[in-house]
C-alpha positions as a Markdown table, in Angstrom:
| # | Residue | x | y | z |
|---|---|---|---|---|
| 1 | Unk | 142.6 | -9.7 | 199.6 |
| 2 | Unk | 146.4 | -9.7 | 199.5 |
| 3 | Unk | 146.6 | -6.6 | 201.6 |
| 4 | Unk | 144.3 | -8.2 | 204.3 |
| 5 | Unk | 146.5 | -11.4 | 204.3 |
| 6 | Unk | 149.6 | -9.3 | 204.5 |
| 7 | Unk | 148.1 | -7.4 | 207.5 |
| 8 | Unk | 147.2 | -10.6 | 209.2 |
| 9 | Unk | 150.7 | -12.1 | 208.8 |
| 10 | Unk | 152.2 | -8.8 | 210.0 |
| 11 | Unk | 150.0 | -8.9 | 213.2 |
| 12 | Unk | 150.8 | -12.5 | 213.8 |
| 13 | Unk | 154.6 | -11.7 | 213.6 |
| 14 | Unk | 154.0 | -8.7 | 216.0 |
| 15 | Unk | 152.2 | -11.0 | 218.5 |
| 16 | Unk | 155.0 | -13.5 | 218.3 |
| 17 | Unk | 157.9 | -11.0 | 218.7 |
| 18 | Unk | 156.2 | -8.6 | 221.2 |
| 19 | Unk | 153.3 | -10.3 | 223.0 |
| 20 | Unk | 152.8 | -7.4 | 225.4 |
| 21 | Unk | 151.5 | -3.9 | 224.6 |
| 22 | Unk | 151.0 | -0.8 | 226.7 |
| 23 | Unk | 147.8 | -0.8 | 228.7 |
| 24 | Unk | 145.0 | 1.0 | 226.9 |
| 25 | Unk | 143.6 | 2.8 | 230.0 |
| 26 | Unk | 146.8 | 4.2 | 231.5 |
| 27 | Unk | 148.9 | 4.3 | 228.2 |
| 28 | Unk | 151.7 | 2.3 | 229.9 |
| 29 | Unk | 152.1 | 4.6 | 232.8 |
| 30 | Unk | 150.6 | 2.3 | 235.4 |
| 31 | Unk | 148.7 | 5.1 | 237.2 |
| 32 | Unk | 145.5 | 7.1 | 236.4 |
| 33 | Unk | 144.1 | 10.2 | 238.0 |
| 34 | Unk | 140.7 | 9.8 | 239.7 |
| 35 | Unk | 139.0 | 12.5 | 241.6 |
| 36 | Unk | 142.2 | 14.6 | 241.5 |
| 37 | Unk | 144.4 | 11.9 | 243.0 |
| 38 | Unk | 146.8 | 9.5 | 241.3 |
| 39 | Unk | 145.7 | 5.9 | 241.7 |
| 40 | Unk | 146.8 | 2.4 | 240.5 |
| 41 | Unk | 145.4 | 1.5 | 237.1 |
| 42 | Unk | 142.4 | -0.8 | 237.6 |
| 43 | Unk | 143.0 | -2.6 | 234.3 |
| 44 | Unk | 146.7 | -3.5 | 234.4 |
| 45 | Unk | 147.2 | -3.2 | 238.2 |
| 46 | Unk | 150.4 | -1.1 | 237.8 |
| 47 | Unk | 152.1 | -3.7 | 235.5 |
| 48 | Unk | 151.9 | -1.2 | 232.6 |
| 49 | Unk | 151.4 | -3.9 | 230.0 |
| 50 | Unk | 148.7 | -6.1 | 228.6 |
| 51 | Unk | 148.7 | -9.2 | 226.5 |
| 52 | Unk | 147.7 | -8.6 | 222.9 |
| 53 | Unk | 144.4 | -10.0 | 221.7 |
| 54 | Unk | 146.1 | -12.2 | 219.0 |
| 55 | Unk | 148.5 | -13.6 | 221.6 |
| 56 | Unk | 145.6 | -14.3 | 223.9 |
| 57 | Unk | 143.8 | -16.2 | 221.1 |
| 58 | Unk | 147.0 | -18.2 | 220.3 |
| 59 | Unk | 147.5 | -19.2 | 223.9 |
| 60 | Unk | 143.9 | -20.3 | 224.3 |
| 61 | Unk | 144.1 | -22.4 | 221.0 |
| 62 | Unk | 147.4 | -24.0 | 222.2 |
| 63 | Unk | 146.0 | -24.9 | 225.6 |
| 64 | Unk | 142.9 | -26.5 | 224.0 |
| 65 | Unk | 145.0 | -28.4 | 221.5 |
| 66 | Unk | 147.4 | -29.7 | 224.2 |
| 67 | Unk | 144.5 | -30.7 | 226.4 |
| 68 | Unk | 142.9 | -32.7 | 223.5 |
| 69 | Unk | 146.2 | -34.4 | 222.6 |
| 70 | Unk | 146.7 | -36.0 | 226.1 |
């Protein structure tokens, strides 16, 4: 139980300090090879980064909370 809680707190800190991670499809390169030709990554659109799942959940929670407090 303690190990799971420690892992959760560690991931929350990681999402707070580094909200972006390398793209899973292109591994942070921004380009993939399709049919022998280099092409723009369809997932990150050559931005090379993606928003972490934990940060995405936090942003959705914050938007919902702010919309309800108006």
